[in-house]
Structure formats: structure tokens, C-alpha cells
Gaussian input, Z-matrix of N, CA and C with variables (Angstrom, degrees):
# hf/3-21g

backbone

0 1
 N
 C     1     B1
 C     2     B2     1     A1
 N     3     B3     2     A2     1     D1
 C     4     B4     3     A3     2     D2
 C     5     B5     4     A4     3     D3
 N     6     B6     5     A5     4     D4
 C     7     B7     6     A6     5     D5
 C     8     B8     7     A7     6     D6
 N     9     B9     8     A8     7     D7
 C    10    B10     9     A9     8     D8
 C    11    B11    10    A10     9     D9
 N    12    B12    11    A11    10    D10
 C    13    B13    12    A12    11    D11
 C    14    B14    13    A13    12    D12
 N    15    B15    14    A14    13    D13
 C    16    B16    15    A15    14    D14
 C    17    B17    16    A16    15    D15
 N    18    B18    17    A17    16    D16
 C    19    B19    18    A18    17    D17
 C    20    B20    19    A19    18    D18
 N    21    B21    20    A20    19    D19
 C    22    B22    21    A21    20    D20
 C    23    B23    22    A22    21    D21
 N    24    B24    23    A23    22    D22
 C    25    B25    24    A24    23    D23
 C    26    B26    25    A25    24    D24
 N    27    B27    26    A26    25    D25
 C    28    B28    27    A27    26    D26
 C    29    B29    28    A28    27    D27
 N    30    B30    29    A29    28    D28
 C    31    B31    30    A30    29    D29
 C    32    B32    31    A31    30    D30
 N    33    B33    32    A32    31    D31
 C    34    B34    33    A33    32    D32
 C    35    B35    34    A34    33    D33
 N    36    B36    35    A35    34    D34
 C    37    B37    36    A36    35    D35
 C    38    B38    37    A37    36    D36
 N    39    B39    38    A38    37    D37
 C    40    B40    39    A39    38    D38
 C    41    B41    40    A40    39    D39
 N    42    B42    41    A41    40    D40
 C    43    B43    42    A42    41    D41
 C    44    B44    43    A43    42    D42
 N    45    B45    44    A44    43    D43
 C    46    B46    45    A45    44    D44
 C    47    B47    46    A46    45    D45
 N    48    B48    47    A47    46    D46
 C    49    B49    48    A48    47    D47
 C    50    B50    49    A49    48    D48
 N    51    B51    50    A50    49    D49
 C    52    B52    51    A51    50    D50
 C    53    B53    52    A52    51    D51
 N    54    B54    53    A53    52    D52
 C    55    B55    54    A54    53    D53
 C    56    B56    55    A55    54    D54
 N    57    B57    56    A56    55    D55
 C    58    B58    57    A57    56    D56
 C    59    B59    58    A58    57    D57
 N    60    B60    59    A59    58    D58
 C    61    B61    60    A60    59    D59
 C    62    B62    61    A61    60    D60
 N    63    B63    62    A62    61    D61
 C    64    B64    63    A63    62    D62
 C    65    B65    64    A64    63    D63
 N    66    B66    65    A65    64    D64
 C    67    B67    66    A66    65    D65
 C    68    B68    67    A67    66    D66
 N    69    B69    68    A68    67    D67
 C    70    B70    69    A69    68    D68
 C    71    B71    70    A70    69    D69
 N    72    B72    71    A71    70    D70
 C    73    B73    72    A72    71    D71
 C    74    B74    73    A73    72    D72
 N    75    B75    74    A74    73    D73
 C    76    B76    75    A75    74    D74
 C    77    B77    76    A76    75    D75
 N    78    B78    77    A77    76    D76
 C    79    B79    78    A78    77    D77
 C    80    B80    79    A79    78    D78
 N    81    B81    80    A80    79    D79
 C    82    B82    81    A81    80    D80
 C    83    B83    82    A82    81    D81
 N    84    B84    83    A83    82    D82
 C    85    B85    84    A84    83    D83
 C    86    B86    85    A85    84    D84
 N    87    B87    86    A86    85    D85
 C    88    B88    87    A87    86    D86
 C    89    B89    88    A88    87    D87
 N    90    B90    89    A89    88    D88
 C    91    B91    90    A90    89    D89
 C    92    B92    91    A91    90    D90
 N    93    B93    92    A92    91    D91
 C    94    B94    93    A93    92    D92
 C    95    B95    94    A94    93    D93
 N    96    B96    95    A95    94    D94
 C    97    B97    96    A96    95    D95
 C    98    B98    97    A97    96    D96
 N    99    B99    98    A98    97    D97
 C   100   B100    99    A99    98    D98
 C   101   B101   100   A100    99    D99
 N   102   B102   101   A101   100   D100
 C   103   B103   102   A102   101   D101
 C   104   B104   103   A103   102   D102
 N   105   B105   104   A104   103   D103
 C   106   B106   105   A105   104   D104
 C   107   B107   106   A106   105   D105
 N   108   B108   107   A107   106   D106
 C   109   B109   108   A108   107   D107
 C   110   B110   109   A109   108   D108
 N   111   B111   110   A110   109   D109
 C   112   B112   111   A111   110   D110
 C   113   B113   112   A112   111   D111
 N   114   B114   113   A113   112   D112
 C   115   B115   114   A114   113   D113
 C   116   B116   115   A115   114   D114
 N   117   B117   116   A116   115   D115
 C   118   B118   117   A117   116   D116
 C   119   B119   118   A118   117   D117
 N   120   B120   119   A119   118   D118
 C   121   B121   120   A120   119   D119
 C   122   B122   121   A121   120   D120
 N   123   B123   122   A122   121   D121
 C   124   B124   123   A123   122   D122
 C   125   B125   124   A124   123   D123
 N   126   B126   125   A125   124   D124
 C   127   B127   126   A126   125   D125
 C   128   B128   127   A127   126   D126
 N   129   B129   128   A128   127   D127
 C   130   B130   129   A129   128   D128
 C   131   B131   130   A130   129   D129
 N   132   B132   131   A131   130   D130
 C   133   B133   132   A132   131   D131
 C   134   B134   133   A133   132   D132
 N   135   B135   134   A134   133   D133
 C   136   B136   135   A135   134   D134
 C   137   B137   136   A136   135   D135
 N   138   B138   137   A137   136   D136
 C   139   B139   138   A138   137   D137
 C   140   B140   139   A139   138   D138
 N   141   B141   140   A140   139   D139
 C   142   B142   141   A141   140   D140
 C   143   B143   142   A142   141   D141
 N   144   B144   143   A143   142   D142
 C   145   B145   144   A144   143   D143
 C   146   B146   145   A145   144   D144
 N   147   B147   146   A146   145   D145
 C   148   B148   147   A147   146   D146
 C   149   B149   148   A148   147   D147
 N   150   B150   149   A149   148   D148
 C   151   B151   150   A150   149   D149
 C   152   B152   151   A151   150   D150
 N   153   B153   152   A152   151   D151
 C   154   B154   153   A153   152   D152
 C   155   B155   154   A154   153   D153
 N   156   B156   155   A155   154   D154
 C   157   B157   156   A156   155   D155
 C   158   B158   157   A157   156   D156
 N   159   B159   158   A158   157   D157
 C   160   B160   159   A159   158   D158
 C   161   B161   160   A160   159   D159
 N   162   B162   161   A161   160   D160
 C   163   B163   162   A162   161   D161
 C   164   B164   163   A163   162   D162
 N   165   B165   164   A164   163   D163
 C   166   B166   165   A165   164   D164
 C   167   B167   166   A166   165   D165
 N   168   B168   167   A167   166   D166
 C   169   B169   168   A168   167   D167
 C   170   B170   169   A169   168   D168
 N   171   B171   170   A170   169   D169
 C   172   B172   171   A171   170   D170
 C   173   B173   172   A172   171   D171
 N   174   B174   173   A173   172   D172
 C   175   B175   174   A174   173   D173
 C   176   B176   175   A175   174   D174
 N   177   B177   176   A176   175   D175
 C   178   B178   177   A177   176   D176
 C   179   B179   178   A178   177   D177
 N   180   B180   179   A179   178   D178
 C   181   B181   180   A180   179   D179
 C   182   B182   181   A181   180   D180
 N   183   B183   182   A182   181   D181
 C   184   B184   183   A183   182   D182
 C   185   B185   184   A184   183   D183
 N   186   B186   185   A185   184   D184
 C   187   B187   186   A186   185   D185
 C   188   B188   187   A187   186   D186
 N   189   B189   188   A188   187   D187
 C   190   B190   189   A189   188   D188
 C   191   B191   190   A190   189   D189
 N   192   B192   191   A191   190   D190
 C   193   B193   192   A192   191   D191
 C   194   B194   193   A193   192   D192
 N   195   B195   194   A194   193   D193
 C   196   B196   195   A195   194   D194
 C   197   B197   196   A196   195   D195
 N   198   B198   197   A197   196   D196
 C   199   B199   198   A198   197   D197
 C   200   B200   199   A199   198   D198
 N   201   B201   200   A200   199   D199
 C   202   B202   201   A201   200   D200
 C   203   B203   202   A202   201   D201
 N   204   B204   203   A203   202   D202
 C   205   B205   204   A204   203   D203
 C   206   B206   205   A205   204   D204
 N   207   B207   206   A206   205   D205
 C   208   B208   207   A207   206   D206
 C   209   B209   208   A208   207   D207
 N   210   B210   209   A209   208   D208
 C   211   B211   210   A210   209   D209
 C   212   B212   211   A211   210   D210
 N   213   B213   212   A212   211   D211
 C   214   B214   213   A213   212   D212
 C   215   B215   214   A214   213   D213
 N   216   B216   215   A215   214   D214
 C   217   B217   216   A216   215   D215
 C   218   B218   217   A217   216   D216
 N   219   B219   218   A218   217   D217
 C   220   B220   219   A219   218   D218
 C   221   B221   220   A220   219   D219
 N   222   B222   221   A221   220   D220
 C   223   B223   222   A222   221   D221
 C   224   B224   223   A223   222   D222
 N   225   B225   224   A224   223   D223
 C   226   B226   225   A225   224   D224
 C   227   B227   226   A226   225   D225
 N   228   B228   227   A227   226   D226
 C   229   B229   228   A228   227   D227
 C   230   B230   229   A229   228   D228
 N   231   B231   230   A230   229   D229
 C   232   B232   231   A231   230   D230
 C   233   B233   232   A232   231   D231
 N   234   B234   233   A233   232   D232
 C   235   B235   234   A234   233   D233
 C   236   B236   235   A235   234   D234
 N   237   B237   236   A236   235   D235
 C   238   B238   237   A237   236   D236
 C   239   B239   238   A238   237   D237
 N   240   B240   239   A239   238   D238
 C   241   B241   240   A240   239   D239
 C   242   B242   241   A241   240   D240
 N   243   B243   242   A242   241   D241
 C   244   B244   243   A243   242   D242
 C   245   B245   244   A244   243   D243
 N   246   B246   245   A245   244   D244
 C   247   B247   246   A246   245   D245
 C   248   B248   247   A247   246   D246
 N   249   B249   248   A248   247   D247
 C   250   B250   249   A249   248   D248
 C   251   B251   250   A250   249   D249
 N   252   B252   251   A251   250   D250
 C   253   B253   252   A252   251   D251
 C   254   B254   253   A253   252   D252
 N   255   B255   254   A254   253   D253
 C   256   B256   255   A255   254   D254
 C   257   B257   256   A256   255   D255
 N   258   B258   257   A257   256   D256
 C   259   B259   258   A258   257   D257
 C   260   B260   259   A259   258   D258
 N   261   B261   260   A260   259   D259
 C   262   B262   261   A261   260   D260
 C   263   B263   262   A262   261   D261
 N   264   B264   263   A263   262   D262
 C   265   B265   264   A264   263   D263
 C   266   B266   265   A265   264   D264
 N   267   B267   266   A266   265   D265
 C   268   B268   267   A267   266   D266
 C   269   B269   268   A268   267   D267

   B1=1.3977
   B2=1.5006
   B3=1.3186
   B4=1.5511
   B5=1.5472
   B6=1.3674
   B7=1.4725
   B8=1.4113
   B9=1.3824
   B10=1.4795
   B11=1.4951
   B12=1.3505
   B13=1.4256
   B14=1.5255
   B15=1.3324
   B16=1.3586
   B17=1.6188
   B18=1.3579
   B19=1.4889
   B20=1.4551
   B21=1.3514
   B22=1.4161
   B23=1.6121
   B24=1.3329
   B25=1.3869
   B26=1.5576
   B27=1.2807
   B28=1.3893
   B29=1.5502
   B30=1.2065
   B31=1.4283
   B32=1.5425
   B33=1.3399
   B34=1.3388
   B35=1.6836
   B36=1.2677
   B37=1.4579
   B38=1.4960
   B39=1.4420
   B40=1.3798
   B41=1.5537
   B42=1.3777
   B43=1.4724
   B44=1.4748
   B45=1.2786
   B46=1.4541
   B47=1.5261
   B48=1.4370
   B49=1.4166
   B50=1.4581
   B51=1.4090
   B52=1.4722
   B53=1.4900
   B54=1.2887
   B55=1.4455
   B56=1.5093
   B57=1.3698
   B58=1.4240
   B59=1.4970
   B60=1.2768
   B61=1.4483
   B62=1.5668
   B63=1.3258
   B64=1.4102
   B65=1.4379
   B66=1.3197
   B67=1.5018
   B68=1.4759
   B69=1.4182
   B70=1.4045
   B71=1.5544
   B72=1.3378
   B73=1.5042
   B74=1.6065
   B75=1.2692
   B76=1.4742
   B77=1.5383
   B78=1.3350
   B79=1.4453
   B80=1.5669
   B81=1.2804
   B82=1.5079
   B83=1.5793
   B84=1.3127
   B85=1.5062
   B86=1.5816
   B87=1.3366
   B88=1.3618
   B89=1.5765
   B90=1.2586
   B91=1.4595
   B92=1.5293
   B93=1.3091
   B94=1.5790
   B95=1.4423
   B96=1.3885
   B97=1.4707
   B98=1.5466
   B99=1.3140
   B100=1.4903
   B101=1.5102
   B102=1.4349
   B103=1.4298
   B104=1.4016
   B105=1.3161
   B106=1.5492
   B107=1.4308
   B108=1.3988
   B109=1.4154
   B110=1.6343
   B111=1.2620
   B112=1.4873
   B113=1.6332
   B114=1.3186
   B115=1.4661
   B116=1.5083
   B117=1.3387
   B118=1.5207
   B119=1.5862
   B120=1.3374
   B121=1.4410
   B122=1.5330
   B123=1.3326
   B124=1.4412
   B125=1.4327
   B126=1.3832
   B127=1.4939
   B128=1.4955
   B129=1.2684
   B130=1.6510
   B131=1.4651
   B132=1.3215
   B133=1.4462
   B134=1.5472
   B135=1.3966
   B136=1.4900
   B137=1.6346
   B138=1.2817
   B139=1.5222
   B140=1.4642
   B141=1.4088
   B142=1.4855
   B143=1.5884
   B144=1.2425
   B145=1.3831
   B146=1.4674
   B147=1.1746
   B148=1.4822
   B149=1.5860
   B150=1.3763
   B151=1.5511
   B152=1.4883
   B153=1.2991
   B154=1.4129
   B155=1.6691
   B156=1.2219
   B157=1.5022
   B158=1.5357
   B159=1.2719
   B160=1.5051
   B161=1.5119
   B162=1.5312
   B163=1.4436
   B164=1.5212
   B165=1.3605
   B166=1.6672
   B167=1.5049
   B168=1.2804
   B169=1.5068
   B170=1.4789
   B171=1.3822
   B172=1.4175
   B173=1.5327
   B174=1.2587
   B175=1.5226
   B176=1.5443
   B177=1.3080
   B178=1.5521
   B179=1.5625
   B180=1.3591
   B181=1.4835
   B182=1.5652
   B183=1.2366
   B184=1.4183
   B185=1.4847
   B186=1.3834
   B187=1.5490
   B188=1.5758
   B189=1.2275
   B190=1.4859
   B191=1.6026
   B192=1.4581
   B193=1.5481
   B194=1.4807
   B195=1.2969
   B196=1.5135
   B197=1.4126
   B198=1.4404
   B199=1.3695
   B200=1.5219
   B201=1.2793
   B202=1.2946
   B203=1.5390
   B204=1.2584
   B205=1.4139
   B206=1.6503
   B207=1.2917
   B208=1.5601
   B209=1.5267
   B210=1.2988
   B211=1.4174
   B212=1.5470
   B213=1.2790
   B214=1.4190
   B215=1.4710
   B216=1.2373
   B217=1.4875
   B218=1.4417
   B219=1.2987
   B220=1.5241
   B221=1.5154
   B222=1.2538
   B223=1.5767
   B224=1.4083
   B225=1.3725
   B226=1.3645
   B227=1.4997
   B228=1.3036
   B229=1.4413
   B230=1.4790
   B231=1.2943
   B232=1.4736
   B233=1.5359
   B234=1.2849
   B235=1.5832
   B236=1.5702
   B237=1.3698
   B238=1.4913
   B239=1.5713
   B240=1.3330
   B241=1.5094
   B242=1.4917
   B243=1.4453
   B244=1.4603
   B245=1.6621
   B246=1.1658
   B247=1.4654
   B248=1.5895
   B249=1.3897
   B250=1.5124
   B251=1.5173
   B252=1.2198
   B253=1.5307
   B254=1.4666
   B255=1.2987
   B256=1.4615
   B257=1.4537
   B258=1.3716
   B259=1.5644
   B260=1.5241
   B261=1.3665
   B262=1.4644
   B263=1.5709
   B264=1.2943
   B265=1.6086
   B266=1.4966
   B267=1.3137
   B268=1.5703
   B269=1.4856
   A1=111.99
   A2=116.47
   A3=116.17
   A4=105.29
   A5=120.48
   A6=117.55
   A7=112.00
   A8=120.03
   A9=122.94
   A10=112.40
   A11=113.90
   A12=120.80
   A13=112.52
   A14=120.41
   A15=126.65
   A16=104.51
   A17=119.49
   A18=119.53
   A19=104.25
   A20=126.91
   A21=130.94
   A22=107.60
   A23=113.83
   A24=122.34
   A25=105.33
   A26=115.94
   A27=124.94
   A28=111.04
   A29=117.77
   A30=128.09
   A31=111.93
   A32=117.63
   A33=119.49
   A34=112.17
   A35=115.20
   A36=122.09
   A37=112.74
   A38=113.04
   A39=124.18
   A40=109.12
   A41=113.75
   A42=117.99
   A43=113.65
   A44=117.27
   A45=115.87
   A46=117.54
   A47=110.80
   A48=109.82
   A49=123.77
   A50=117.05
   A51=124.76
   A52=114.48
   A53=118.62
   A54=126.10
   A55=110.21
   A56=117.90
   A57=126.29
   A58=109.69
   A59=122.62
   A60=136.68
   A61=112.05
   A62=119.02
   A63=123.36
   A64=122.97
   A65=118.95
   A66=120.60
   A67=107.63
   A68=121.68
   A69=118.97
   A70=110.18
   A71=108.11
   A72=107.53
   A73=112.05
   A74=118.99
   A75=118.93
   A76=103.00
   A77=128.48
   A78=126.27
   A79=112.21
   A80=109.52
   A81=113.36
   A82=113.40
   A83=112.67
   A84=114.17
   A85=110.75
   A86=117.18
   A87=117.40
   A88=115.91
   A89=116.69
   A90=123.07
   A91=110.99
   A92=114.41
   A93=114.18
   A94=114.02
   A95=116.59
   A96=121.10
   A97=112.27
   A98=120.68
   A99=124.51
   A100=110.05
   A101=117.02
   A102=119.29
   A103=117.35
   A104=118.13
   A105=133.66
   A106=109.15
   A107=116.83
   A108=123.27
   A109=105.61
   A110=119.97
   A111=120.98
   A112=108.65
   A113=114.13
   A114=118.52
   A115=108.28
   A116=110.70
   A117=111.85
   A118=112.10
   A119=118.39
   A120=116.87
   A121=114.85
   A122=112.45
   A123=117.12
   A124=118.13
   A125=114.85
   A126=121.41
   A127=115.35
   A128=112.73
   A129=113.40
   A130=113.51
   A131=115.12
   A132=117.26
   A133=110.68
   A134=114.73
   A135=121.33
   A136=98.47
   A137=113.33
   A138=120.25
   A139=109.15
   A140=115.54
   A141=118.00
   A142=104.83
   A143=127.68
   A144=124.89
   A145=116.82
   A146=112.91
   A147=124.73
   A148=111.27
   A149=108.10
   A150=111.48
   A151=117.67
   A152=119.54
   A153=124.84
   A154=115.01
   A155=109.31
   A156=115.20
   A157=105.43
   A158=121.40
   A159=120.61
   A160=107.04
   A161=117.84
   A162=112.51
   A163=114.45
   A164=112.61
   A165=115.64
   A166=101.25
   A167=124.76
   A168=122.49
   A169=111.48
   A170=117.65
   A171=121.09
   A172=107.32
   A173=114.41
   A174=124.23
   A175=105.78
   A176=114.81
   A177=120.49
   A178=105.03
   A179=119.34
   A180=122.69
   A181=101.06
   A182=128.70
   A183=126.73
   A184=110.07
   A185=119.21
   A186=118.81
   A187=106.23
   A188=119.72
   A189=119.88
   A190=103.72
   A191=119.96
   A192=120.04
   A193=102.59
   A194=123.61
   A195=124.82
   A196=110.30
   A197=119.23
   A198=121.81
   A199=117.33
   A200=119.03
   A201=122.84
   A202=115.44
   A203=112.60
   A204=127.46
   A205=113.22
   A206=113.23
   A207=116.79
   A208=105.33
   A209=116.79
   A210=120.20
   A211=112.11
   A212=118.28
   A213=122.49
   A214=111.33
   A215=118.04
   A216=122.61
   A217=114.24
   A218=116.47
   A219=122.09
   A220=110.39
   A221=117.91
   A222=121.92
   A223=107.67
   A224=122.37
   A225=128.36
   A226=113.91
   A227=118.34
   A228=120.58
   A229=116.02
   A230=119.69
   A231=122.70
   A232=117.99
   A233=112.44
   A234=113.86
   A235=110.72
   A236=108.34
   A237=113.68
   A238=108.08
   A239=109.48
   A240=115.57
   A241=102.76
   A242=110.59
   A243=117.65
   A244=117.65
   A245=107.64
   A246=115.40
   A247=110.41
   A248=111.88
   A249=122.26
   A250=108.69
   A251=126.40
   A252=129.90
   A253=105.62
   A254=117.80
   A255=116.90
   A256=108.06
   A257=116.17
   A258=122.97
   A259=103.68
   A260=125.24
   A261=121.96
   A262=105.56
   A263=119.47
   A264=114.59
   A265=110.41
   A266=114.39
   A267=117.86
   A268=107.05
   D1=-9.85
   D2=-174.15
   D3=-72.62
   D4=-28.19
   D5=173.71
   D6=-62.41
   D7=-36.87
   D8=177.00
   D9=-61.09
   D10=-46.40
   D11=-178.26
   D12=-71.44
   D13=-32.01
   D14=179.63
   D15=-68.26
   D16=-39.13
   D17=-173.41
   D18=-75.18
   D19=-33.24
   D20=179.83
   D21=-66.78
   D22=-43.28
   D23=-173.85
   D24=-63.79
   D25=-47.78
   D26=-173.52
   D27=-66.73
   D28=-38.82
   D29=172.15
   D30=-63.63
   D31=-51.17
   D32=-178.59
   D33=-65.76
   D34=-37.19
   D35=172.89
   D36=-55.93
   D37=-45.19
   D38=-175.72
   D39=-65.66
   D40=-43.36
   D41=174.68
   D42=-60.28
   D43=-44.87
   D44=178.37
   D45=-69.06
   D46=-44.82
   D47=174.00
   D48=-57.09
   D49=-26.64
   D50=175.10
   D51=-97.81
   D52=11.95
   D53=175.67
   D54=56.77
   D55=37.42
   D56=176.41
   D57=-89.33
   D58=-14.41
   D59=176.79
   D60=56.16
   D61=-62.79
   D62=-171.57
   D63=-126.61
   D64=158.49
   D65=174.50
   D66=-145.57
   D67=138.00
   D68=-178.62
   D69=-74.66
   D70=146.13
   D71=-172.45
   D72=-61.93
   D73=-26.38
   D74=-175.44
   D75=-67.05
   D76=-27.99
   D77=174.37
   D78=-75.20
   D79=-33.28
   D80=171.83
   D81=-58.46
   D82=-48.66
   D83=-179.70
   D84=-68.97
   D85=-32.26
   D86=172.36
   D87=-63.65
   D88=-35.56
   D89=177.16
   D90=-71.23
   D91=-41.16
   D92=175.10
   D93=-65.97
   D94=-37.62
   D95=177.11
   D96=-69.00
   D97=-33.15
   D98=177.89
   D99=-71.68
   D100=-29.30
   D101=177.86
   D102=-91.44
   D103=4.57
   D104=176.40
   D105=65.75
   D106=39.99
   D107=176.41
   D108=-94.65
   D109=114.39
   D110=-173.87
   D111=-100.14
   D112=166.20
   D113=173.27
   D114=-79.92
   D115=178.05
   D116=-170.24
   D117=-70.86
   D118=-2.76
   D119=168.11
   D120=-99.74
   D121=11.52
   D122=177.36
   D123=77.62
   D124=16.17
   D125=178.70
   D126=-110.83
   D127=154.05
   D128=171.16
   D129=-47.58
   D130=153.61
   D131=169.27
   D132=-82.14
   D133=145.89
   D134=-178.07
   D135=-89.93
   D136=152.36
   D137=-176.12
   D138=-75.17
   D139=-25.93
   D140=-170.81
   D141=-124.44
   D142=6.48
   D143=-174.82
   D144=-83.95
   D145=164.65
   D146=-177.79
   D147=-54.96
   D148=-42.06
   D149=-174.91
   D150=-62.93
   D151=-32.02
   D152=173.80
   D153=-68.07
   D154=-30.90
   D155=175.28
   D156=-79.03
   D157=-41.91
   D158=-177.37
   D159=-65.39
   D160=-35.10
   D161=-178.13
   D162=-64.34
   D163=-32.38
   D164=-179.03
   D165=-68.74
   D166=-44.45
   D167=-178.52
   D168=-61.15
   D169=-39.79
   D170=-173.48
   D171=-72.89
   D172=-37.56
   D173=179.95
   D174=-59.27
   D175=-48.05
   D176=-177.06
   D177=-57.80
   D178=-48.56
   D179=-174.37
   D180=-68.61
   D181=-45.12
   D182=-173.42
   D183=-59.23
   D184=-42.74
   D185=-176.86
   D186=-79.12
   D187=-23.83
   D188=-174.54
   D189=-78.10
   D190=-34.18
   D191=-178.79
   D192=-75.04
   D193=-28.37
   D194=-176.37
   D195=-74.87
   D196=-16.32
   D197=-174.05
   D198=89.52
   D199=2.71
   D200=177.59
   D201=-93.51
   D202=74.99
   D203=-172.86
   D204=-60.20
   D205=-31.15
   D206=-179.28
   D207=-69.16
   D208=-51.04
   D209=-178.01
   D210=-62.48
   D211=-39.17
   D212=175.74
   D213=-58.94
   D214=-50.44
   D215=175.86
   D216=-59.66
   D217=-40.41
   D218=176.45
   D219=-63.13
   D220=-42.79
   D221=176.25
   D222=-60.29
   D223=-52.18
   D224=-175.83
   D225=-59.86
   D226=-29.01
   D227=-176.30
   D228=-106.08
   D229=-15.28
   D230=-175.09
   D231=-82.04
   D232=-25.97
   D233=-173.52
   D234=-107.94
   D235=138.02
   D236=-178.56
   D237=-129.28
   D238=165.81
   D239=174.57
   D240=-90.41
   D241=-176.57
   D242=179.24
   D243=-59.91
   D244=-15.19
   D245=-176.00
   D246=-100.92
   D247=9.45
   D248=-178.85
   D249=63.73
   D250=28.08
   D251=172.13
   D252=-92.41
   D253=141.51
   D254=176.94
   D255=-66.82
   D256=143.27
   D257=-168.14
   D258=-65.42
   D259=-32.53
   D260=-170.39
   D261=-68.97
   D262=-12.76
   D263=-179.87
   D264=-88.82
   D265=-8.64
   D266=-175.32
   D267=-71.64

């Protein structure tokens, strides 16, 4: 799963660096699927399923535990649901 977390971390950092601030979670799932990154069951991510929301939450925890607070913060603030709410509030 660290590959999935690293992908999200890189994406969140790029969004922050380029002042693009947010991306809808459905687009995140689309990017993961286009890059052949599968969930822990070996399946594609659903654009609105619980798994993609859990991935963001787990990525935040992953980077926090690694001591990479900047990436953890970027992950927490970069991704939104279709109502433009941060996914960690879901």
C-alpha cells in the first residue's frame, strides 16, 4: 500500500506547490486507475466508494507516522468530495 500512499503524497504536494489547492476524490480514483494502482484487493478504485476515502485517511496517517508532517497536511487538505468538502470530514 505504500505505493498508493506515495502516489497520493506526490499528488498532494504537486497540488500545493502549484497553488491548485484541491482535487475531487473522483479524479484521484481516476488517476490511480489510469496508472494501474489497485486497492488492497487488487481491484480498481471506485470513484465514490468508501475505499478511496479510506485511502486518503490512511495516507495521512502513513505520512504522519513517518514524520512527514508537510505531506500529511497536504494530503488532508488537497482532496475533496463532490460537495467540495475535505474528504477527511466525511
